[in-house]
N, CA, C and O of each residue as an XYZ file, in Angstrom:
860
protein
N      56.680      1.785     42.435
C      57.390      2.240     41.414
C      58.262      3.426     41.711
O      59.174      3.762     40.955
N      57.907      4.179     43.052
C      58.445      5.488     43.056
C      59.292      5.504     43.567
O      59.861      6.554     43.864
N      59.760      4.219     43.909
C      61.094      3.854     44.866
C      62.495      4.192     43.865
O      62.309      3.702     42.751
N      63.650      4.800     43.958
C      64.441      4.967     43.611
C      65.884      4.328     44.241
O      66.009      4.221     45.461
N      66.929      3.924     43.340
C      67.935      2.955     44.286
C      69.238      3.720     43.694
O      68.922      4.604     42.897
N      70.835      3.555     43.940
C      71.475      4.077     43.534
C      72.327      2.879     43.009
O      72.809      2.056     43.786
N      72.475      2.824     41.781
C      73.110      1.354     40.872
C      74.477      2.078     40.405
O      74.697      3.182     39.907
N      75.545      0.673     40.882
C      76.853      1.135     40.292
C      76.926      0.613     39.093
O      77.678      1.155     38.283
N      76.098     -0.659     38.672
C      76.186     -1.426     37.447
C      74.941     -2.422     37.379
O      74.433     -3.093     38.276
N      74.571     -2.290     35.858
C      73.592     -3.883     35.680
C      74.433     -4.293     34.304
O      74.652     -3.526     33.367
N      74.834     -5.618     34.397
C      75.792     -6.288     33.597
C      75.070     -7.716     33.567
O      74.371     -8.208     34.453
N      75.449     -8.308     32.206
C      75.047     -9.528     31.942
C      76.048    -10.643     31.517
O      76.683    -10.521     30.469
N      76.158    -11.466     32.130
C      77.320    -12.011     32.218
C      76.812    -13.431     32.863
O      75.629    -13.573     33.175
N      77.865    -14.567     33.060
C      78.026    -16.077     33.732
C      77.814    -16.033     34.797
O      78.201    -14.886     35.022
N      77.381    -16.507     35.978
C      77.309    -16.593     37.182
C      78.755    -17.105     37.446
O      79.387    -17.907     36.759
N      79.072    -16.592     38.372
C      80.311    -17.101     39.013
C      80.778    -17.638     39.572
O      81.958    -17.987     39.542
N      79.463    -18.007     40.692
C      79.667    -18.313     41.899
C      78.057    -19.300     42.532
O      77.112    -19.484     41.764
N      78.046    -19.728     43.750
C      76.826    -20.393     44.096
C      76.305    -21.843     43.213
O      76.985    -22.410     42.359
N      75.243    -22.160     43.565
C      74.941    -23.078     42.829
C      74.053    -22.702     41.348
O      73.576    -23.685     40.780
N      73.854    -21.572     40.815
C      74.323    -21.415     39.306
C      75.608    -21.009     38.783
O      75.477    -19.814     38.517
N      76.510    -21.295     38.562
C      77.637    -21.297     38.689
C      77.545    -21.345     36.876
O      77.395    -22.463     36.382
N      77.574    -20.967     36.581
C      78.023    -21.184     35.106
C      76.347    -20.558     34.017
O      76.434    -20.166     32.853
N      75.352    -20.619     34.615
C      74.463    -19.925     33.975
C      74.227    -18.664     33.711
O      74.275    -17.884     34.662
N      73.991    -18.271     32.691
C      73.742    -16.454     31.864
C      72.549    -16.075     33.214
O      71.596    -16.671     33.716
N      73.257    -14.701     33.437
C      72.639    -13.636     34.649
C      72.911    -12.593     34.593
O      74.051    -12.136     34.502
N      71.547    -11.810     34.653
C      71.984    -10.413     35.007
C      72.175    -10.026     36.283
O      71.615    -10.434     37.301
N      73.067     -9.151     36.138
C      73.413     -8.860     37.386
C      73.026     -7.023     38.022
O      73.553     -6.163     37.317
N      72.252     -6.529     39.140
C      72.720     -5.471     39.548
C      73.199     -5.465     40.473
O      72.876     -6.144     41.448
N      74.285     -4.530     40.384
C      75.352     -4.248     41.550
C      74.484     -3.284     42.215
O      73.810     -2.713     41.358
N      74.188     -2.813     43.542
C      73.876     -1.868     44.060
C      75.044     -1.097     44.573
O      76.032     -1.800     44.785
N      75.209      0.505     44.892
C      76.267      1.077     45.298
C      75.691      1.057     46.833
O      74.590      0.954     47.376
N      77.243      1.234     47.275
C      77.197      1.417     49.069
C      77.371      0.200     49.910
O      77.181     -0.987     49.645
N      77.645      0.600     50.636
C      78.328     -0.842     51.659
C      79.265     -0.443     53.197
O      80.401      0.020     53.300
N      78.108     -0.897     54.445
C      78.503     -0.540     55.241
C      80.026     -0.666     56.033
O      80.562      0.094     56.838
N      80.549     -2.173     55.346
C      81.413     -3.054     55.632
C      82.930     -3.066     54.885
O      82.912     -3.007     53.655
N      83.961     -3.122     55.416
C      85.078     -3.245     54.784
C      85.934     -3.948     54.743
O      87.036     -3.684     55.223
N      85.558     -5.335     53.986
C      86.460     -6.144     54.393
C      87.643     -6.361     53.555
O      87.668     -5.905     52.412
N      88.938     -7.237     54.199
C      90.016     -6.849     53.596
C      90.061     -7.531     52.489
O      91.145     -7.331     51.942
N      89.318     -8.327     51.829
C      90.050     -8.782     50.836
C      89.116     -8.531     49.667
O      89.131     -9.308     48.712
N      88.038     -7.141     49.705
C      87.040     -6.785     49.044
C      87.120     -6.552     47.574
O      87.875     -5.589     47.438
N      86.761     -6.913     46.545
C      86.714     -7.102     45.289
C      85.984     -5.987     44.793
O      86.432     -5.540     43.737
N      85.116     -5.489     45.199
C      84.186     -5.026     44.537
C      84.012     -2.957     45.380
O      82.966     -2.309     45.422
N      84.928     -2.652     45.716
C      85.272     -1.179     46.058
C      84.493     -0.133     45.813
O      84.040      0.812     46.459
N      84.438     -0.590     44.554
C      84.683      0.852     43.255
C      82.708      1.220     43.310
O      82.036      2.113     42.792
N      82.345      0.032     44.197
C      80.513     -0.157     44.167
C      80.300      0.600     45.312
O      79.116      0.926     45.396
N      81.439      1.271     46.826
C      81.174      1.392     47.693
C      80.461      2.741     47.685
O      79.448      2.826     48.378
N      80.862      3.806     46.990
C      80.175      5.122     46.383
C      80.228      5.466     44.725
O      81.037      5.056     43.893
N      79.425      6.094     44.604
C      79.001      6.815     43.013
C      78.090      6.211     42.652
O      77.172      5.940     43.428
N      78.092      5.775     41.176
C      76.544      5.013     41.009
C      75.493      6.037     40.217
O      75.823      7.213     40.066
N      74.513      5.660     39.833
C      73.543      6.097     38.972
C      72.297      6.315     39.809
O      71.861      5.283     40.319
N      71.642      7.409     40.059
C      70.159      7.067     40.515
C      69.068      6.725     40.000
O      68.573      7.646     39.351
N      68.358      5.612     40.007
C      67.314      4.860     38.962
C      66.248      4.682     39.674
O      66.241      4.577     40.900
N      65.001      4.625     38.733
C      63.644      3.835     39.540
C      63.668      2.797     39.358
O      64.616      2.273     38.773
N      62.779      2.224     39.734
C      62.481      0.713     39.407
C      62.354      0.415     38.351
O      63.087     -0.462     37.893
N      61.400      1.016     37.579
C      61.105      1.192     35.793
C      62.377      0.732     35.283
O      62.582     -0.408     34.868
N      63.367      1.831     35.339
C      64.483      1.935     34.862
C      65.549      0.717     35.231
O      66.218      0.283     34.293
N      65.718      0.214     36.388
C      66.343     -0.832     36.652
C      65.298     -2.222     35.855
O      65.795     -2.937     34.985
N      64.277     -2.350     36.191
C      63.660     -3.376     34.949
C      63.917     -3.566     33.384
O      64.014     -4.536     32.632
N      63.989     -2.022     33.238
C      64.080     -1.835     31.793
C      65.236     -2.622     31.186
O      65.187     -3.582     30.417
N      66.540     -1.843     31.834
C      68.176     -2.661     32.009
C      68.091     -4.267     31.552
O      68.448     -4.971     30.608
N      67.444     -4.383     32.730
C      67.514     -6.246     32.968
C      66.891     -7.128     32.291
O      67.189     -8.322     32.279
N      65.703     -6.458     31.491
C      64.846     -6.760     30.879
C      65.213     -6.935     29.348
O      64.748     -7.807     28.615
N      66.295     -5.779     28.925
C      67.287     -5.801     28.178
C      67.717     -7.023     27.582
O      67.345     -7.457     26.492
N      68.724     -7.676     28.565
C      68.990     -8.837     28.364
C      68.156    -10.226     28.623
O      67.265    -10.310     29.468
N      68.604    -11.384     27.708
C      67.941    -12.492     27.821
C      67.434    -13.780     28.903
O      66.543    -14.613     29.064
N      68.666    -13.281     29.478
C      68.246    -14.003     30.908
C      67.643    -13.543     31.913
O      67.557    -12.399     32.359
N      66.903    -15.273     32.498
C      65.812    -15.332     33.233
C      66.081    -15.376     34.532
O      65.183    -15.474     35.369
N      67.854    -15.280     34.956
C      68.115    -15.565     36.161
C      68.869    -13.929     36.575
O      69.628    -13.307     35.832
N      68.415    -13.503     37.927
C      68.619    -12.044     38.091
C      69.546    -12.173     39.760
O      69.116    -12.764     40.751
N      70.728    -11.517     39.662
C      71.316    -11.334     41.137
C      71.694     -9.896     41.450
O      72.353     -9.064     40.827
N      70.939     -9.869     42.844
C      71.194     -8.316     42.859
C      72.432     -8.477     44.025
O      72.514     -9.252     44.979
N      73.158     -7.647     43.647
C      74.713     -7.790     44.462
C      75.224     -6.288     45.134
O      74.430     -5.361     45.298
N      76.637     -6.205     45.483
C      76.497     -4.808     45.994
C      77.979     -5.091     45.707
O      78.421     -5.942     44.935
N      78.689     -4.196     46.491
C      78.322     -3.725     47.907
C      77.428     -4.582     48.913
O      77.371     -5.809     49.000
N      76.677     -3.517     49.722
C      75.843     -4.701     50.517
C      74.357     -4.236     50.063
O      73.932     -3.346     50.800
N      73.561     -4.575     49.146
C      72.440     -4.359     48.599
C      71.068     -4.228     49.634
O      70.015     -3.818     49.146
N      71.121     -4.502     50.703
C      70.431     -4.496     51.874
C      70.906     -3.060     52.712
O      70.533     -2.656     53.813
N      71.586     -2.642     52.030
C      72.291     -0.512     52.764
C      70.968     -0.203     52.259
O      70.289      0.365     53.114
N      70.275     -0.418     50.968
C      69.557      0.559     50.689
C      68.017     -0.157     51.096
O      67.844     -1.354     50.868
N      67.095      0.558     51.620
C      66.162      0.354     52.201
C      65.182     -0.275     51.187
O      64.457     -1.240     51.427
N      65.273      0.526     49.809
C      64.641     -0.087     48.948
C      64.383     -1.046     47.816
O      63.537     -1.162     46.930
N      65.644     -1.793     48.280
C      66.105     -2.730     47.941
C      65.027     -4.027     47.855
O      64.759     -4.672     46.841
N      64.636     -4.168     48.841
C      62.948     -4.846     48.881
C      62.279     -4.860     47.780
O      62.290     -5.814     47.002
N      61.478     -3.546     47.571
C      60.960     -3.386     46.826
C      61.191     -3.797     45.471
O      60.335     -4.290     44.736
N      62.804     -3.493     45.073
C      63.491     -4.062     43.750
C      63.187     -5.416     43.402
O      62.990     -5.877     42.278
N      63.169     -6.213     44.939
C      63.563     -7.685     44.715
C      62.003     -7.922     44.623
O      61.715     -8.858     43.876
N      61.217     -7.451     45.060
C      59.394     -8.019     44.951
C      59.057     -7.471     43.565
O      58.115     -7.988     42.964
N      59.965     -6.144     42.820
C      59.540     -6.256     41.746
C      60.196     -6.869     40.672
O      59.852     -6.600     39.521
N      61.362     -7.893     40.976
C      61.849     -8.434     40.060
C      60.742    -10.193     40.044
O      60.464    -10.884     39.063
N      60.511    -10.329     40.947
C      59.859    -11.583     41.002
C      58.255    -11.261     39.983
O      57.756    -11.952     39.094
N      57.833    -10.047     40.533
C      56.404     -9.578     40.158
C      56.775     -9.597     38.200
O      56.055     -9.673     37.205
N      57.871     -9.512     38.369
C      58.424     -9.504     36.442
C      58.404    -10.923     35.934
O      58.204    -11.324     34.788
N      58.613    -11.478     36.846
C      58.943    -13.343     36.323
C      59.884    -13.512     36.334
O      60.063    -14.387     35.487
N      61.145    -13.154     36.938
C      62.582    -13.140     37.019
C      62.687    -14.322     38.152
O      61.801    -14.381     39.005
N      63.524    -15.049     38.160
C      64.267    -16.181     39.256
C      65.202    -14.807     39.636
O      65.648    -13.967     38.854
N      65.311    -14.864     40.818
C      65.950    -13.827     41.503
C      67.143    -14.750     43.102
O      66.846    -15.433     44.082
N      68.129    -14.349     42.670
C      68.891    -14.737     43.993
C      69.558    -12.701     44.807
O      69.453    -11.599     44.268
N      70.032    -12.997     45.891
C      70.574    -11.849     46.715
C      71.849    -12.335     47.272
O      72.063    -13.224     48.096
N      72.396    -11.797     46.836
C      74.138    -11.735     47.741
C      74.378    -10.548     48.810
O      74.682     -9.404     48.469
N      74.235    -10.888     49.897
C      74.140    -10.724     51.186
C      75.433    -10.480     51.912
O      76.246    -11.297     51.480
N      75.856     -9.883     52.624
C      76.756    -10.422     54.030
C      76.544    -10.898     55.078
O      77.251    -11.496     55.889
N      75.066    -10.485     55.033
C      74.293    -11.033     56.143
C      74.742     -9.866     57.919
O      74.642    -10.060     59.130
N      75.159     -8.887     57.148
C      75.135     -7.925     58.451
C      73.733     -7.102     58.884
O      73.387     -6.660     59.979
N      73.200     -7.082     57.828
C      71.587     -6.631     57.948
C      70.364     -7.342     58.064
O      70.055     -8.011     57.078
N      69.816     -7.351     58.759
C      68.549     -8.400     58.731
C      67.452     -8.606     57.155
O      66.956     -7.827     56.342
N      67.468    -10.066     57.348
C      67.598    -10.204     55.938
C      65.554    -10.840     56.574
O      65.173    -11.970     56.270
N      65.007    -10.266     57.055
C      63.434    -11.049     57.551
C      62.861    -10.146     56.706
O      61.644    -10.321     56.769
N      63.127     -9.274     55.953
C      61.982     -8.586     55.003
C      61.999     -9.093     53.367
O      61.123     -8.833     52.542
N      63.239     -9.886     53.133
C      63.540    -10.133     51.998
C      62.369    -11.207     51.693
O      62.040    -12.144     52.421
N      61.751    -10.799     50.281
C      60.535    -11.604     49.625
C      60.691    -13.039     49.874
O      61.905    -13.233     49.821
N      60.120    -14.098     50.108
C      60.360    -15.391     50.381
C      60.566    -16.351     49.074
O      60.851    -17.548     49.078
N      60.352    -15.529     48.003
C      60.747    -15.929     46.633
C      61.992    -15.993     46.385
O      62.276    -17.103     45.935
N      62.913    -15.274     46.477
C      64.360    -14.936     46.347
C      64.877    -15.819     47.036
O      64.628    -16.125     48.202
N      65.975    -16.459     45.971
C      67.377    -17.780     47.091
C      68.026    -16.265     47.650
O      68.029    -15.266     46.931
N      68.503    -16.280     48.880
C      69.296    -15.651     49.606
C      70.809    -16.389     49.500
O      71.067    -17.555     49.800
N      71.693    -15.406     49.007
C      73.020    -16.005     49.341
C      73.583    -15.299     50.696
O      73.762    -14.082     50.644
N      73.841    -15.914     51.773
C      74.286    -15.041     52.939
C      75.740    -15.147     52.889
O      75.932    -15.898     51.934
N      76.670    -14.880     53.289
C      77.945    -14.269     53.475
C      78.769    -14.131     54.968
O      79.227    -13.144     55.542
N      78.750    -15.238     55.242
C      79.176    -15.167     56.721
C      81.015    -14.519     56.880
O      81.869    -14.880     56.071
N      81.210    -13.922     57.602
C      82.333    -13.081     57.221
C      83.253    -13.766     58.283
O      82.965    -13.821     59.479
N      84.473    -14.320     57.683
C      85.412    -15.430     58.782
C      86.299    -14.141     59.599
O      86.004    -12.955     59.753
N      87.486    -14.925     60.030
C      88.211    -14.194     60.799
C      89.041    -12.944     59.874
O      89.263    -11.768     60.161
N      89.290    -13.532     58.988
C      90.428    -12.445     58.175
C      89.854    -11.544     57.353
O      90.477    -10.927     56.489
N      88.356    -11.398     57.637
C      87.882    -10.451     56.833
C      87.797     -8.852     57.690
O      87.680     -7.699     57.274
N      87.866     -9.189     58.459
C      87.938     -8.195     59.357
C      86.549     -7.204     60.403
O      86.480     -6.396     61.329
N      85.829     -7.822     59.643
C      83.886     -7.873     59.817
C      83.706     -9.051     60.513
O      82.484     -8.910     60.554
N      83.909    -10.262     61.190
C      83.571    -11.232     61.417
C      82.204    -10.367     62.651
O      81.067    -10.836     62.707
N      82.545     -9.347     63.350
C      81.871     -8.949     64.714
C      80.454     -8.494     63.677
O      79.339     -8.350     64.177
N      80.643     -8.362     62.623
C      79.153     -7.375     61.773
C      78.521     -8.989     61.678
O      77.612     -9.110     60.858
N      78.699     -9.551     62.020
C      77.635    -11.087     61.365
C      76.704    -10.994     62.143
O      76.912    -10.979     63.356
N      75.512    -10.912     61.638
C      73.870    -11.104     62.752
C      73.698    -12.460     62.664
O      73.289    -12.908     61.593
N      73.912    -13.156     63.513
C      73.399    -14.467     63.552
C      71.737    -14.773     63.401
O      71.361    -15.777     62.796
N      71.030    -14.074     63.845
C      70.347    -14.065     64.033
C      69.678    -14.506     62.846
O      68.707    -15.254     62.953
N      70.273    -13.954     61.225
C      69.829    -14.132     60.091
C      69.410    -15.546     59.889
O      68.488    -15.936     59.172
N      70.412    -16.434     60.800
C      70.171    -17.609     60.161
C      68.804    -18.290     60.441
O      68.296    -19.066     59.632
N      68.388    -18.049     61.310
C      66.691    -18.885     61.545
C      66.065    -18.255     60.434
O      65.222    -19.038     59.994
N      66.092    -17.159     59.754
C      65.546    -16.764     58.588
C      65.720    -17.660     57.284
O      64.911    -17.349     56.411
N      66.339    -18.404     57.039
C      67.104    -19.478     56.200
C      66.279    -20.395     55.876
O      65.568    -20.865     56.764
N      66.159    -20.920     54.408
C      65.191    -22.198     54.283
C      66.643    -22.828     53.204
O      67.843    -22.572     53.314
N      65.986    -23.627     52.296
C      66.589    -25.464     52.065
C      66.810    -24.330     50.456
O      67.639    -24.873     49.726
N      66.379    -23.252     49.953
C      66.400    -22.809     48.868
C      67.334    -21.499     48.933
O      67.446    -20.772     47.946
N      68.089    -21.197     50.309
C      68.877    -20.498     50.433
C      70.396    -20.790     50.573
O      70.651    -21.977     50.776
N      71.332    -20.040     50.512
C      72.892    -20.793     50.214
C      73.900    -19.938     51.265
O      74.090    -18.772     50.919
N      74.477    -20.314     52.335
C      75.240    -19.380     53.191
C      77.057    -20.186     52.614
O      77.432    -21.353     52.501
N      77.711    -18.911     52.395
C      79.158    -18.455     51.679
C      80.025    -18.361     52.909
O      79.568    -18.005     53.995
N      80.915    -18.592     52.771
C      82.085    -18.604     53.819
C      83.532    -18.232     52.737
O      84.020    -19.136     52.059
N      84.055    -16.917     52.704
C      85.283    -16.595     51.946
C      86.290    -16.928     52.935
O      86.146    -16.674     54.131
N      87.468    -17.584     52.365
C      88.568    -17.993     53.395
C      89.921    -17.869     52.626
O      90.243    -18.139     51.469
N      90.493    -17.436     53.538
C      91.786    -16.457     53.343
C      93.102    -17.685     53.748
O      94.196    -17.826     53.201
N      92.415    -18.554     55.052
C      93.779    -19.176     55.596
C      92.994    -20.351     56.469
O      91.790    -20.597     56.542
N      94.165    -20.998     57.118
C      93.545    -22.377     57.674
C      92.521    -22.031     59.251
O      91.546    -22.602     59.739
N      93.374    -20.763     59.685
C      92.229    -20.395     60.595
C      90.449    -19.575     60.019
O      89.576    -19.315     60.848
N      90.361    -19.437     59.232
C      89.390    -18.852     58.720
C      88.553    -20.026     58.242
O      87.346    -19.952     58.469
N      89.048    -21.162     57.576
C      88.537    -22.670     57.181
C      87.671    -23.115     58.969
O      86.479    -23.105     59.276
N      89.104    -23.510     59.926
C      88.166    -24.373     61.197
C      87.509    -23.417     61.722
O      86.690    -23.932     62.483
N      87.376    -21.824     61.742
C      86.164    -21.261     62.167
C      85.087    -21.518     61.297
O      84.063    -21.947     61.828
N      85.091    -21.388     60.358
C      83.584    -22.143     59.045
C      83.604    -23.328     59.452
O      82.466    -23.631     59.810
N      84.527    -24.405     59.622
C      83.756    -25.681     60.059
C      83.296    -25.959     61.229
O      82.634    -26.991     61.332
N      83.487    -25.245     62.244
C      82.656    -24.945     63.399
C      81.307    -23.890     63.112
O      80.188    -24.113     63.575
N      81.508    -23.198     62.612
C      79.563    -22.558     62.585
C      79.323    -23.860     61.658
O      78.503    -24.624     62.166
N      79.765    -24.227     60.609
C      78.368    -24.939     59.913
C      78.320    -26.041     60.894
O      77.276    -26.688     60.973
N      79.282    -26.320     61.620
C      78.293    -27.330     62.588
C      77.325    -26.988     63.877
O      76.303    -27.549     64.272
N      78.126    -25.727     64.428
C      77.492    -24.912     65.254
C      75.578    -24.568     64.996
O      74.581    -24.770     65.689
N      75.792    -24.050     63.822
C      74.097    -23.609     62.857
C      73.286    -24.578     61.947
O      72.418    -24.390     61.095
N      74.222    -26.275     62.720
C      73.694    -27.141     61.437
C      73.243    -26.702     59.893
O      72.186    -26.958     59.315
N      74.518    -25.880     59.373
C      73.946    -25.272     58.506
C      73.609    -26.291     57.184
O      72.796    -26.006     56.304
N      74.484    -27.654     57.243
C      74.176    -28.519     56.142
C      72.837    -28.798     55.998
O      72.452    -28.730     54.830
N      72.017    -29.086     56.803
C      70.849    -29.593     56.954
C      70.002    -28.572     57.066
O      68.806    -28.814     56.904
N      70.420    -27.247     57.359
C      69.133    -25.864     57.279
C      68.995    -25.151     55.793
O      68.078    -24.387     55.494
N      69.975    -25.504     55.003
C      70.140    -24.557     53.745
C      70.355    -25.687     52.565
O      70.733    -26.846     52.737
N      70.061    -25.130     51.485
C      70.220    -26.065     50.543
C      71.903    -26.237     49.896
O      72.134    -27.276     49.278
N      72.720    -25.497     50.011
C      73.940    -24.883     49.949
C      74.522    -24.663     50.811
O      73.935    -24.133     51.755
N      76.246    -25.014     50.947
C      77.001    -24.412     52.082
C      77.992    -24.218     50.750
O      78.062    -24.999     49.800
N      78.989    -22.558     50.984
C      79.876    -22.474     49.759
C      81.377    -22.257     50.768
O      81.412    -21.638     51.831
N      82.295    -22.800     50.240
C      83.358    -22.133     50.875
C      84.163    -21.680     49.822
O      84.423    -22.727     49.229
N      84.738    -20.739     49.203
C      85.627    -20.036     48.159
C      86.460    -19.653     49.098
O      86.348    -19.265     50.261
N      87.880    -19.965     47.877
C      89.316    -19.125     48.871
C      89.231    -18.163     48.167
O      89.055    -18.145     46.949
N      89.359    -17.217     48.947
C      90.359    -15.510     48.883
C      91.007    -15.275     47.130
O      92.109    -15.799     46.964
N      90.640    -14.830     46.365
C      91.381    -15.076     44.836
C      93.113    -14.533     45.347
O      93.325    -13.587     46.105
N      93.964    -15.225     44.840
C      95.420    -15.241     45.006
C      96.010    -15.325     46.486
O      97.167    -15.148     46.870
N      94.861    -15.648     47.194
C      95.598    -15.748     48.642
C      95.382    -17.402     49.157
O      96.451    -17.976     49.366
N      94.509    -17.982     49.315
C      94.537    -19.458     49.384
C      93.985    -20.024     48.600
O      92.780    -19.965     48.352
N      95.206    -20.983     47.834
C      95.572    -21.829     46.910
C      94.118    -22.481     46.972
O      93.732    -23.159     47.924
N      93.467    -22.235     46.001
C      92.119    -23.406     45.744
C      92.701    -24.822     45.772
O      91.731    -25.578     45.838
N      93.614    -25.392     45.756
C      93.854    -26.548     46.152
C      94.109    -26.963     47.368
O      93.879    -28.104     47.768
N      94.584    -26.084     48.005
C      94.896    -26.420     49.843
C      93.082    -26.530     50.442
O      92.598    -27.292     51.279
N      92.495    -25.556     49.702
C      91.215    -25.927     50.770
C      90.422    -26.838     49.918
O      89.528    -27.476     50.475
N      90.576    -26.961     48.921
C      89.957    -28.888     48.503
C      90.280    -30.036     48.955
O      89.692    -31.106     49.113
N      91.746    -29.480     49.217
C      92.508    -30.929     50.331
C      91.729    -30.880     51.463
O      91.305    -31.975     51.833
N      91.398    -29.852     52.163
C      91.544    -29.621     53.890
C      89.662    -30.148     53.799
O      89.161    -30.527     54.857
N      88.770    -30.125     52.514
C      87.386    -30.317     52.565
C      87.161    -32.099     52.321
O      86.313    -32.893     52.730
N      88.355    -32.227     51.466
C      88.626    -34.138     51.338
C      88.630    -34.880     52.558
O      88.000    -35.919     52.751
N      89.646    -34.076     53.670
C      90.243    -34.461     54.414
C      89.174    -34.747     55.558
O      89.183    -35.763     56.253
N      88.259    -33.717     55.657
C      87.550    -33.923     56.511
C      85.919    -34.438     56.432
O      85.063    -34.648     57.291
N      85.941    -34.508     55.263
C      84.667    -35.232     54.499
C      83.618    -34.191     54.729
O      82.739    -34.601     55.487
N      83.417    -32.767     54.233
C      82.728    -31.806     54.848
C      81.660    -32.069     53.766
O      82.040    -32.239     52.608
N      80.105    -32.120     54.127
C      79.359    -31.948     52.878
C      79.289    -30.725     52.029
O      78.263    -30.627     51.356
N      80.111    -29.838     51.929
C      80.168    -28.408     51.011
C      80.606    -28.720     49.805
O      81.310    -29.648     49.405
N      79.922    -27.519     49.091
C      80.659    -27.493     47.525
C      81.681    -26.214     47.799
O      81.370    -25.213     48.445
N      82.912    -26.448     47.196
C      84.188    -25.896     47.058
C      83.839    -25.077     45.739
O      83.463    -25.539     44.662
N      84.063    -23.700     46.097
C      83.803    -23.118     44.379
C      84.660    -22.346     44.523
O      85.058    -21.864     45.584
N      85.114    -22.108     43.226
C      86.176    -21.326     42.563
C      85.419    -19.516     41.849
O      84.211    -19.679     41.676
N      85.657    -18.711     41.639
C      85.180    -17.705     41.197
C      85.093    -17.870     39.373
O      85.984    -17.398     38.667
N      84.288    -18.360     38.984
C      84.374    -18.716     37.440
C      84.457    -17.737     37.136
O      85.503    -18.218     37.572
N      84.495    -16.518     36.740
C      84.102    -15.093     36.425
C      85.578    -14.606     36.150
O      85.922    -14.192     35.043
N      86.720    -14.714     37.615
C      87.981    -14.247     37.084
C      88.622    -15.389     36.521
O      89.519    -15.089     35.733
N      88.406    -16.768     36.711
C      89.191    -17.351     35.899
C      88.698    -17.376     33.897
O      89.331    -18.047     33.082
N      87.482    -16.489     33.529
C      87.605    -16.250     32.708
C      87.914    -15.219     31.790
O      88.328    -15.435     30.651
N      87.668    -13.826     32.393
C      87.704    -13.271     32.635
C      88.838    -12.232     33.226
O      88.961    -11.078     32.816
N      89.506    -12.727     34.077
C      90.024    -11.764     35.306
C      89.368    -10.719     36.331
O      88.174    -10.442     36.443
N      89.801    -10.518     36.615
C      89.483     -9.778     38.344
C      89.201     -7.667     37.413
O      90.023     -6.751     37.413
N      88.114     -7.679     36.953
C      87.758     -6.647     36.532
C      86.360     -6.534     36.432
O      85.614     -7.495     36.245
N      85.938     -5.155     36.578
C      84.463     -4.785     36.915
C      83.440     -5.320     35.987
O      83.630     -5.513     34.787
N      82.282     -5.557     36.669
C      81.303     -5.994     35.118
C      81.274     -6.875     34.287
O      80.881     -6.586     33.157
N      81.721     -8.345     34.622
C      81.518     -9.511     34.267
C      81.798    -10.705     34.855
O      81.491    -11.756     34.293
């Protein structure tokens, strides 16, 4: 409990993405990220935030009724103490997911945590940061996400899904259009045409509340 983390925000909302979309969730957004994706919608979390102990974070999380907790960023694994936070949340009885870019190793993440690994497509400008060795650490409880801005991104994602046999390796493969860049209907049409066994997702929180922090 001596570890401290820099936290951008802790908030209670509906999960907007992944397999628990629509479910009440407490989000712990950690400060900092080594990546600079072209379409990033959380640049406000690159710096600043508040230094909190594990006990203080758990107190904030426990103030909400949700038993689901998502640790996100920024890039949460950029803070080594993130692993201690994940373990503390598990020990406190929460169901925990981790949203990570996959640019940092995930092998130390507690086995009880559901990992949502965001592989960066060409348009992100950060494709070279993908650590493909991370894929070997994924299991059926985990998910792989691709955020796509155009057809080239989609074709790249389709190749990676096949190359790493992701549909059989993880519980969900998620395809998400870049907000206000790739029309969701276009992505849906591509997936249906190719018969891909993936989940097309639209960021529910943005449909409900718009592109604003803390919701």
